[in-house]
Each structure stands twice: as structure tokens, then as C-alpha cells.
C-alpha positions in Angstrom: 112.2 30.9 103.5 113.4 28.3 100.5 111.4 25.7 102.4 108.4 27.7 103.0 108.2 28.4 99.3 108.3 24.9 98.1 106.0 23.7 100.5 103.4 26.5 99.1 104.0 25.6 95.8 103.2 22.1 96.3 100.2 23.0 98.5 99.2 25.2 96.0 99.4 22.5 93.1 97.4 20.2 95.1 94.7 22.6 96.0 94.1 23.8 92.8 93.5 20.7 91.4 90.9 19.9 94.6 89.4 23.3 94.1 89.1 22.4 89.8 87.3 19.2 91.2 85.2 20.8 93.9 83.9 23.7 91.1 83.2 20.7 88.4 80.6 19.2 90.5 79.4 22.0 91.9 78.8 23.9 88.4 77.3 20.0 87.7 80.1 19.0 84.9 80.5 16.1 87.0 78.6 14.1 89.6 79.0 13.0 92.8 78.8 9.4 91.3 82.3 10.3 89.2 84.1 9.9 92.4 83.2 5.7 91.9 84.8 5.9 88.7 88.3 7.8 89.0 88.5 5.8 92.2 88.3 2.5 90.5 90.6 3.8 87.6 93.3 5.0 90.6 92.7 1.6 92.3 93.0 -0.6 89.3 95.6 1.2 86.9 97.3 4.1 88.3 98.1 3.6 92.1 99.3 -0.3 90.8 101.2 1.7 87.8 103.1 4.1 90.3 103.8 1.1 92.6 105.3 -0.8 90.0 107.4 1.6 88.1 108.9 2.8 91.8 109.9 -0.6 92.5 111.2 -1.7 89.0 113.5 1.5 88.9 114.7 1.0 92.5 114.4 -2.5 94.2 117.4 -3.6 92.4 120.1 -5.7 94.0 123.1 -2.9 93.6 120.8 -0.8 95.2 119.5 -2.8 97.9 122.8 -3.7 98.8 124.5 0.0 98.8 121.5 1.4 100.7 120.7 -1.5 103.2 121.0 1.0 106.5 118.6 3.3 105.0 116.5 0.4 103.9 116.6 -0.7 108.1 116.4 3.0 109.6 113.1 3.3 107.3 111.6 0.0 108.4 112.6 0.9 112.4 111.1 4.0 112.0 107.7 2.7 110.4 107.5 -0.2 113.1 107.6 2.4 116.0 105.4 5.0 114.4 102.6 2.0 113.8 102.1 1.1 117.6 101.9 4.8 118.2 99.6 5.7 115.5 97.0 2.9 116.7 97.2 4.2 120.4 96.2 7.8 119.2 93.8 6.5 116.8 92.0 4.7 119.8 92.3 7.6 121.7 90.9 10.1 119.5 88.2 8.4 117.6 85.6 5.8 118.7 84.3 4.7 115.4 86.2 1.6 114.3 86.3 2.8 110.9 87.4 6.2 111.7 90.0 4.8 113.8 91.8 2.6 111.0 91.6 6.1 108.8 93.2 7.5 111.5 95.8 4.8 112.2 96.6 5.0 108.2 97.2 8.8 108.1 99.3 8.6 111.0 101.3 5.6 110.0 102.3 6.7 106.8 102.2 10.2 105.4 102.2 12.2 102.3 105.9 11.1 101.9 105.5 10.5 97.9 103.9 13.6 96.6 104.8 16.2 99.3 108.1 14.5 100.3 109.3 13.9 96.8 108.7 17.3 96.0 110.3 19.1 99.2 113.3 16.8 98.5 113.8 17.1 94.9 113.8 21.0 95.8 115.8 21.4 98.8 118.0 18.4 98.9 118.4 17.3 95.3 121.9 15.5 95.9 120.0 12.8 98.5 116.8 12.5 96.4 117.7 9.0 95.3 118.4 8.0 98.4 115.4 9.1 99.5 113.5 7.3 96.9 115.3 4.3 98.2 114.0 5.2 101.8 110.8 4.9 100.9 110.6 1.5 99.6 110.0 -0.1 102.9 107.1 1.9 103.7 105.7 1.1 100.3 106.0 -2.1 101.1 103.9 -1.6 104.7 101.4 0.3 102.9 100.4 -2.8 100.8 101.1 -5.7 102.8 99.5 -4.3 105.8 97.8 -0.5 105.3 95.4 -1.2 102.6 94.3 -4.8 103.2 94.2 -4.2 107.0 93.0 -0.7 107.0 91.6 0.9 103.9 89.8 -2.5 102.3 89.0 -4.7 105.3 85.6 -4.5 106.9 85.8 -2.6 110.4 82.6 -4.0 111.7 83.1 -7.9 111.0 85.9 -10.3 111.2 87.3 -11.4 108.2 86.9 -14.9 106.6 90.2 -16.5 105.3 88.8 -16.1 101.5 88.1 -12.3 102.0 91.6 -11.4 104.5 93.3 -12.9 101.3 91.0 -11.2 98.7 92.1 -7.8 100.6 95.6 -9.0 100.7 96.0 -9.7 96.9 94.8 -6.3 95.7 96.0 -4.7 92.1 98.4 -2.4 94.1 100.0 -5.2 96.1 100.0 -7.4 92.7 101.7 -4.8 91.2 104.4 -4.2 94.1 105.4 -8.0 93.3 105.8 -7.6 89.9 107.8 -4.5 89.8 110.3 -6.1 92.6 110.9 -9.1 90.6 111.4 -7.1 87.5 113.5 -5.2 89.6 115.7 -7.5 91.0 116.0 -9.4 88.2 116.3 -6.9 85.7 113.9 -8.0 83.5 114.0 -6.0 80.5 110.7 -4.4 78.9 110.0 -2.7 75.7 110.3 1.1 76.3 106.5 1.8 74.9 105.8 -0.5 78.0 107.9 1.3 80.5 106.6 5.0 79.0 102.9 3.3 79.6 104.1 2.5 83.2 105.5 5.4 84.0 102.6 7.8 82.6 100.0 6.2 83.9 101.9 6.3 87.6 102.1 10.1 87.1 98.0 10.3 86.6 98.3 8.9 90.4 98.6 12.3 91.9 96.4 14.6 89.8 93.6 12.5 89.5 93.8 11.5 93.3 93.2 15.7 93.7 90.2 15.6 91.7 88.7 12.9 93.7 89.4 14.6 96.7 87.7 17.9 95.5 84.7 16.2 94.1 84.8 14.4 97.9 84.9 17.5 99.6 82.2 18.7 97.4 79.5 16.2 99.1 80.7 17.7 102.7 80.0 20.1 104.9 83.1 22.4 105.0 81.5 24.0 108.0 81.7 20.8 110.2 85.3 19.7 108.6 86.9 22.7 109.9 85.5 22.5 113.3 86.0 19.0 114.2 88.8 18.7 116.9 89.5 15.3 116.4 90.9 16.0 112.6 93.0 19.1 114.2 94.2 16.5 116.7 95.3 13.9 114.3 96.8 16.6 112.1 99.1 18.2 114.8 99.8 14.6 115.9 101.3 13.7 112.4 103.1 17.1 111.4 104.8 18.1 114.6 104.5 15.4 117.6 105.8 12.7 114.9 108.5 14.7 114.0 109.4 16.4 117.1 109.9 12.8 118.8 111.9 11.9 115.7 114.0 14.7 116.4 114.5 14.2 120.3 115.2 10.2 119.7 117.8 10.9 116.7 119.9 12.7 119.3 120.8 9.9 121.1 122.0 8.3 117.9 125.4 8.7 115.1 123.1 9.2 111.9 124.3 10.6 109.2 123.0 13.5 107.3 121.2 11.6 104.4 119.3 9.1 107.0 118.3 12.0 109.3 116.8 14.4 106.1 115.0 10.9 104.8 113.4 10.2 108.9 112.4 13.8 109.3 110.8 14.3 105.4 109.0 10.8 105.7 107.8 12.0 109.2 106.7 15.8 108.7 104.6 15.3 105.7 100.8 15.8 105.7 97.9 13.0 106.0 98.1 11.0 102.5 95.3 10.6 99.8 95.2 6.9 99.8 92.3 7.2 102.6 90.3 9.0 100.2 91.1 7.2 96.9 91.3 3.3 98.3 87.8 3.6 100.6 86.2 5.3 97.8 86.6 2.5 95.7 85.0 0.4 98.0 82.2 2.5 98.6 83.2 3.6 102.1 82.7 6.7 103.5 85.3 8.9 103.3 84.3 12.4 104.5 86.9 12.5 106.9 89.3 11.6 104.9 88.6 14.2 102.7 89.1 16.9 105.5 92.0 15.3 107.2 93.9 15.7 103.7 92.6 19.7 103.4 93.5 20.4 107.1 96.6 18.7 107.2 97.9 20.1 103.8 96.9 23.7 104.9 98.9 23.2 108.2 101.6 21.9 106.5 102.4 25.2 104.8 103.6 26.5 108.6 104.4 23.2 110.2 107.2 21.9 107.6 109.2 25.1 107.8 108.8 24.8 111.5 110.1 21.5 111.8 112.8 22.1 109.5 114.0 25.3 111.2 113.9 23.4 114.8 
């Protein structure tokens, strides 16, 4: 029951803000074009601030040295999940751009917003370890996921210049700066730290409002009857965590490693597939549908996975 309530509370909060964004557009308080402004803010300020703050605080020599096993397990899980995600995406989707959206969603769950809430509520004693566990996931997102899946043009081969431009995006630069500050323990004025923290805190609420704005322009009937979205959501929410449970039974993992791995895999599809492509003028209708359905289903699947 505690797992169910923690998941329900977080999902209700998420859908509440999505509904606000949806209503604001339907009541003509905001226009569809406001999605472009919000996505630009997310991509240039809020997400980079969240990433920089995470690495500044947790990417230290002391923590990496004491938690290298957590980092290694995290990398291994991600490197096994990515080929599986690519395979499933090619089976489910035919359009190359949609395949990339599916691949990103299956490779990287909403381990931040939803994962942090579930772990901090149910397993507060290992919350710090979970944050360290997710560092490799953040790195893979901004080293590979964002430049290769969400920014790159799926229909044409990139030039070297285009590849570098996609790779050196604001989020990657923020991650690099955060890593340097964290490793070298460079002191920053308190007002700078506060500005980074507060800007990072804006990421999730603004992403949900943006999702509501995007959803207001798509057909809900088409979304809720799209079997491919349900297929990808079930793979993300049930199949991948169950595979992990099966494989983990053959290894002597500590409880902390087990819970961190399971939480990172059992969360719904993330919001980056909406936030980042929308800033580059790409279609986010399918991504919005994935976010809606997977977060709705997660109210049932997350407690079920932990029950198993």
C-alpha cells in the first residue's frame, strides 16, 4: 500500500500540472506556440541547471571511490538495456524518428522525477546511493541519448559539424562543468549554488506544463487506441524490470544495488522525449502519448513489480 500511495501521489502531481497546461491552452490563456518558449527554457536553463547541480554535488572523488560498484552495475544495466531497446523499437516502429523516440524511452526511464520520489519515500536510507547510481545514466543520456536520438535528424546522415553541434549541447556542457566542479571541489558563491538549485527544481514542473500544452494539440482518442504506445509502455514498465529480476537472481547483489537497479528500470517513460525535440521543432505527439499512458499504467505496475 505504501508503494501504491507513493506512486499515486507522484503521478497525481504530474497529471495535475499536465492538466493545468492542457486547460490553459484550451481556455486560450496560452497558445500552442508557447510550447516552443517553454522548451527553449528547459533546454537552455532548467535541464542544464539540474544536470550541473547533480554532478556538482555527487560526482566527487570520495563518493565515486566508495561507490564504484554502484556505478559499475548502473553502467552494465544501461549497456544491456540499450541494445534491447533498439531491437524492440525496430520491431514496434517503422518510422526512423519514432524508432529513436521509442529507443530513448526504453533506454532511459523517468528515473529522476519518479525514481527519486519512490526511493526517497520507500527507501530513504539508500536515497544518496540511488542518486550516485543514476550518474552513469545521466552521462549516457547526454553523451548518446540526446545527441544521437533526440537532436539528430533521423532522415539524413549527419556531417561532422552537425554531429559536434548536437553533441556539444547545453546539457552536455553543463554536465562537463558539473563534473569538473565536483571532482576538483571548486567553491562557488552561495548565490550561484542557489540559482543552479532553484533553476534545476523548475525542470520537472515546466516539463509537465509543456506536456499538457503538447497534449492539447493531439488526438486523445488516437493516443489511447495506439497499440504501439501500450506495447512500448508494457516493455518499459514490466518486461525490462522482470528480466532484471530474473538475471539478478543468479548474482549476489546487495539489497542496495538490487533496489537501485529495479527502481531505475521500473519507472515510466521519461519526459525528455517531449522537452528536447520540441525545442528543435520536432513532432512530439507520440512522445506525449507515451508519457501519458506509461505514467498512468505505472500506478499499477510499480507496486506490482515491488510485490513480485
